[in-house]
N, C-alpha and C positions, 0 to 999 in steps of 0.2 A: 553650832557645830562645838565638837570637843577639840580640845588643844592637841597638836601630834605629839605621840609618844617620844620620849628620850631617844629611842633607838631611830625613830623617823627623822628626828631633828638630827642627829648624827650623821646620818646617811645625806641628808641635805647638806649639812657643814662641808662633809668631805667632797661632794660633788661641786659645789661651789667654790671651795677652795683650790680645787685642782684646776680651775680654769674661771677665775672672776668675770672677765670680760662678757663670757657666755650668758650671765646671769644678772650683771649691773652694768648699766651705761656708764656710770661715774664713780669714781672713789665714794663721793657723799652720801651714794645708795646704801653704801654697806652700814653707813652711821644709823641709817633709820630703818633697818631691817632689825625687827624686834624678837627675831626667831634666836639672835645668838648672843652669847655674853661678850663683854669687852674684849678678853682673851682672844675669842674666836674670830672676832672683828679684825682684832690686829694680825691673826694670822692669815686670813684673807687678804688684807693689805700688804702683809707682807710677801704673799705669793704675787699678787698683780705687781708688786715693785722688781721680784725676780724676773717674772715673764717681760717685764718692761726691759730690764737689763739685758735679756738675752737676744731681743729683738733690736736693741739699739745700745751697745756697751759702751759708747761714747760718751766719757763723763762730763762733756760739754754740753750734752743733750740733757743732762740730769738735772732737774730744776729744783729749786729751793721753794719753801712754803708759799712764799709770796709771789710765785710766778703762776701762769696760766697753764702751764704743761700738765701732761698726765701725771709725771713725778710730782710735779707742786701741789697737784689735787691731792694725790696719794699723801704727801707728807702735812697736809693742812688737816686732812681725815683723821691721820695718826695723833696729830697734836690735839684735835678736837676730842680724843679718847684718853686724853692726858698721857701720852707717851712721847719720847723722844724720836722723830723721825730718823735721825741720825743712827739709832741704835735698831730701827726696824728696817729701813732702806739702806744698809750698809752696801757700799760699794764693793765690788770683788776687786782686790789686789793682783790676782794672778790671772 
């Protein structure tokens, strides 16, 4: 089967980025998705973090990379991609 065109992959990326939990069970699943480049995977994880913050803005519920919370899983996935979770998963201050 032929590889999806760039436009098809871009549409897939936009749909997934808009609602990561509709497409992945765990943040680690983003890492194994070969359709996307590292920068796109980071965007998906960033959106997952934003969605998590909207649901639970309490900073104490926001885990670190060593925890098993969803935020902790996101942080570990971000680290696995070679980025700083604090940059990707910035907490809102307002």
